[in-house]
ROZA-960084 format. One record per residue (C-alpha): residue number from 1; x negated, y negated, z. Coordinates in steps of 0.5 Angstrom, whole numbers. Each point is the difference from the previous one (the first is absolute). Example, Ala and Ser with C-alpha at 12.3 -4.5 7.8 and 13.67 -1.06 7.14 Angstrom:
KOLZA; n; x; y; z
KOLZA; 1; -25; 9; 16
KOLZA; 2; -2; -7; -2
END
This chain:
KOLZA; n; x; y; z
KOLZA; 1; 26; -26; -26
KOLZA; 2; 6; -4; 2
KOLZA; 3; 4; 6; 3
KOLZA; 4; -6; 2; 3
KOLZA; 5; -1; -7; 4
KOLZA; 6; 7; 0; 1
KOLZA; 7; 0; 7; 4
KOLZA; 8; -6; -2; 4
KOLZA; 9; 3; -6; 2
KOLZA; 10; 6; 3; 2
KOLZA; 11; -4; 5; 4
KOLZA; 12; -3; -5; 4
KOLZA; 13; 6; -3; 1
KOLZA; 14; 4; 6; 3
KOLZA; 15; -7; 2; 4
KOLZA; 16; 1; -7; 3
KOLZA; 17; 7; 1; 1
KOLZA; 18; -1; 7; 3
KOLZA; 19; -5; -3; 5
KOLZA; 20; 4; -5; 3
KOLZA; 21; 6; 5; 0
KOLZA; 22; -5; 5; 4
KOLZA; 23; -2; -6; 5
KOLZA; 24; 7; -2; 1
KOLZA; 25; 2; 7; 2
KOLZA; 26; -5; 1; 5
KOLZA; 27; 2; -6; 3
KOLZA; 28; 7; 2; 0
KOLZA; 29; 0; 3; 7
KOLZA; 30; -1; -6; 3
KOLZA; 31; 4; -5; -4
KOLZA; 32; 6; -1; -4
KOLZA; 33; 1; 6; -6
KOLZA; 34; -4; -2; -6
KOLZA; 35; 4; -2; -6
KOLZA; 36; 0; 5; -6
KOLZA; 37; -6; -2; -5
KOLZA; 38; 1; -3; -6
KOLZA; 39; 0; 5; -6
KOLZA; 40; 0; -1; -7
KOLZA; 41; 7; 2; -3
KOLZA; 42; 0; 8; -1
KOLZA; 43; -5; 1; 5
KOLZA; 44; 1; 4; 6
KOLZA; 45; -4; 1; 7
KOLZA; 46; -3; 7; -3
KOLZA; 47; -3; -4; -6
KOLZA; 48; -3; -5; 5
KOLZA; 49; -3; 6; 4
KOLZA; 50; -3; 3; -6
KOLZA; 51; -3; -6; -2
KOLZA; 52; -3; 0; 7
KOLZA; 53; -3; 7; 0
KOLZA; 54; -3; -1; -7
KOLZA; 55; -4; -6; 4
KOLZA; 56; -2; 3; 6
KOLZA; 57; -7; 3; 1
KOLZA; 58; 0; 8; 2
KOLZA; 59; -4; 5; 1
KOLZA; 60; -3; 0; -6
KOLZA; 61; -2; -7; 0
KOLZA; 62; -4; 2; 7
KOLZA; 63; -4; 5; -4
KOLZA; 64; -2; -6; -5
KOLZA; 65; -2; -4; 6
KOLZA; 66; -4; 5; 3
KOLZA; 67; -5; -1; -6
KOLZA; 68; -1; -7; 2
KOLZA; 69; -8; -2; 1
KOLZA; 70; -6; 0; -4
KOLZA; 71; -3; 6; -3
KOLZA; 72; -7; 1; -3
KOLZA; 73; 1; 4; -7
KOLZA; 74; -5; 5; -4
KOLZA; 75; 3; 0; -7
KOLZA; 76; -2; 6; -5
KOLZA; 77; 3; -2; -7
KOLZA; 78; 0; 5; -6
KOLZA; 79; 1; -3; -7
KOLZA; 80; 0; 7; -4
KOLZA; 81; 1; 7; 1
KOLZA; 82; -7; 3; 2
KOLZA; 83; -3; -7; 1
KOLZA; 84; -4; -2; 6
KOLZA; 85; 4; -4; 5
KOLZA; 86; -2; -7; 1
KOLZA; 87; -1; -2; 8
KOLZA; 88; 2; -7; 3
KOLZA; 89; 2; -2; 7
KOLZA; 90; 5; -5; 2
KOLZA; 91; 4; -3; 5
KOLZA; 92; 8; 1; 1
KOLZA; 93; 4; -5; 4
KOLZA; 94; 7; 2; 2
KOLZA; 95; 4; -6; 3
KOLZA; 96; 8; 0; 2
KOLZA; 97; 5; -4; -4
KOLZA; 98; 7; -2; 1
KOLZA; 99; 1; 2; 7
KOLZA; 100; -2; 7; -1
KOLZA; 101; 4; 2; -6
KOLZA; 102; -7; 0; -5
KOLZA; 103; -7; 0; 1
KOLZA; 104; -5; -3; -5
KOLZA; 105; -7; 3; -2
KOLZA; 106; -5; -4; -2
KOLZA; 107; -6; 4; -3
KOLZA; 108; -7; -3; -2
KOLZA; 109; -6; 3; -2
KOLZA; 110; -5; 1; -6
KOLZA; 111; 2; 4; -7
KOLZA; 112; -6; 3; -3
KOLZA; 113; -1; -3; -6
KOLZA; 114; 6; -4; 0
KOLZA; 115; -2; -5; 6
KOLZA; 116; 4; -2; 6
KOLZA; 117; 6; 3; 1
KOLZA; 118; 6; -3; 4
KOLZA; 119; 7; 4; 0
KOLZA; 120; 7; -3; 4
KOLZA; 121; 5; 5; 2
KOLZA; 122; 7; -1; 3
KOLZA; 123; 3; 7; 3
KOLZA; 124; 7; 1; 3
KOLZA; 125; 5; 5; 1
KOLZA; 126; 7; -1; -3
KOLZA; 127; 6; 1; 5
KOLZA; 128; 5; 1; -6
KOLZA; 129; -4; 4; -5
KOLZA; 130; -4; 4; 6
KOLZA; 131; -6; 0; -3
KOLZA; 132; -7; -4; 1
KOLZA; 133; -1; -5; -5
KOLZA; 134; -6; -4; -2
KOLZA; 135; -3; -5; -5
KOLZA; 136; -8; -1; -2
KOLZA; 137; -4; -5; -4
KOLZA; 138; -7; -1; 0
KOLZA; 139; -5; -5; -4
KOLZA; 140; -2; 5; -5
KOLZA; 141; 7; 0; -3
KOLZA; 142; 6; -4; -2
KOLZA; 143; 5; 5; 1
KOLZA; 144; 4; 2; 7
KOLZA; 145; 0; 7; 2
KOLZA; 146; 7; 3; 3
KOLZA; 147; 0; 6; 5
KOLZA; 148; 5; 4; 3
KOLZA; 149; -2; 5; 6
KOLZA; 150; 2; 6; 4
KOLZA; 151; -2; 2; 7
KOLZA; 152; -2; 7; 1
KOLZA; 153; 4; 3; 6
KOLZA; 154; -6; 0; 5
KOLZA; 155; -1; -7; -2
KOLZA; 156; -7; 1; -2
KOLZA; 157; 1; -1; -7
KOLZA; 158; 3; -5; -4
KOLZA; 159; 0; 1; -8
KOLZA; 160; 1; -5; -5
KOLZA; 161; 2; -1; -7
KOLZA; 162; -3; -7; -3
KOLZA; 163; 2; -2; -7
KOLZA; 164; -3; -6; -4
KOLZA; 165; -3; -1; -7
KOLZA; 166; -6; 3; -3
KOLZA; 167; -5; -5; -3
KOLZA; 168; -3; 4; -5
KOLZA; 169; 6; 4; -2
KOLZA; 170; 5; -6; 1
KOLZA; 171; 5; 6; 2
KOLZA; 172; 3; 1; 7
KOLZA; 173; -4; 4; 5
KOLZA; 174; 1; 4; 7
KOLZA; 175; -5; 0; 5
KOLZA; 176; 2; 5; 6
KOLZA; 177; -3; -2; 6
KOLZA; 178; -1; 5; 7
KOLZA; 179; -1; -4; 6
KOLZA; 180; -2; 5; 6
KOLZA; 181; -1; -2; 7
KOLZA; 182; -6; 4; 3
KOLZA; 183; -1; -3; 7
KOLZA; 184; 3; -6; 4
KOLZA; 185; -5; -4; -4
KOLZA; 186; -2; 3; -6
KOLZA; 187; 4; 2; -7
KOLZA; 188; -1; 2; -7
KOLZA; 189; 3; -3; -6
KOLZA; 190; -1; 4; -7
KOLZA; 191; 3; -2; -6
KOLZA; 192; 1; 4; -6
KOLZA; 193; 2; -2; -7
KOLZA; 194; 0; 2; -8
KOLZA; 195; -6; -4; -3
KOLZA; 196; 1; -4; -6
KOLZA; 197; -4; 5; -4
KOLZA; 198; 3; 7; 3
KOLZA; 199; 6; 4; 1
KOLZA; 200; -1; 3; 7
KOLZA; 201; 0; -3; 7
KOLZA; 202; -6; -1; 3
KOLZA; 203; -3; -3; 7
KOLZA; 204; -2; -8; -2
KOLZA; 205; -1; -2; 7
KOLZA; 206; -1; 2; 7
KOLZA; 207; -1; -5; 6
KOLZA; 208; -2; 2; 7
KOLZA; 209; 2; -5; 5
KOLZA; 210; -2; -2; 7
KOLZA; 211; 3; -5; 5
KOLZA; 212; -4; -4; 4
END
């Protein structure tokens, strides 16, 4: 934890230094030449450039930003193979975070037989790992699901793999989630996983979303 905090603090300090340096360089045309920025021992300007690139939003972040808005959701859930789906409705509110680097997804609705449902997700694109990343938590559990996603070449299908722990088997689980854009203001999300008492993957959820 101490190493993580130290790394975070160093990143913030370097990012701030980089911002100041960029401003100084921009003003150099009309003022005296800017002094070289103070770098940690052993660091180079290329290291600084890498830090700046890691924190700069790009095209994939614009893709995430295109999701901002309020979406009406129609949900189907399957608890076991061959069982009829449980149907419900809800609302998904997507807002930008951290100056366009992330989005926040707040889902609310009614879970059949389980009462009100509230979910919260943070989604981003990691410039270093070159992958979409996410976390998800809700009021029906105490764990946090973590996900990584890959975008199709045509930009319409985002396939996620979420990992967490099954409350029944107490073992790690994986959930495959496929998010498909079907129109300017419509999309579907389908989730697949192996049920606690099963051995084969099955569809466990389908959400149809329409933006207001």
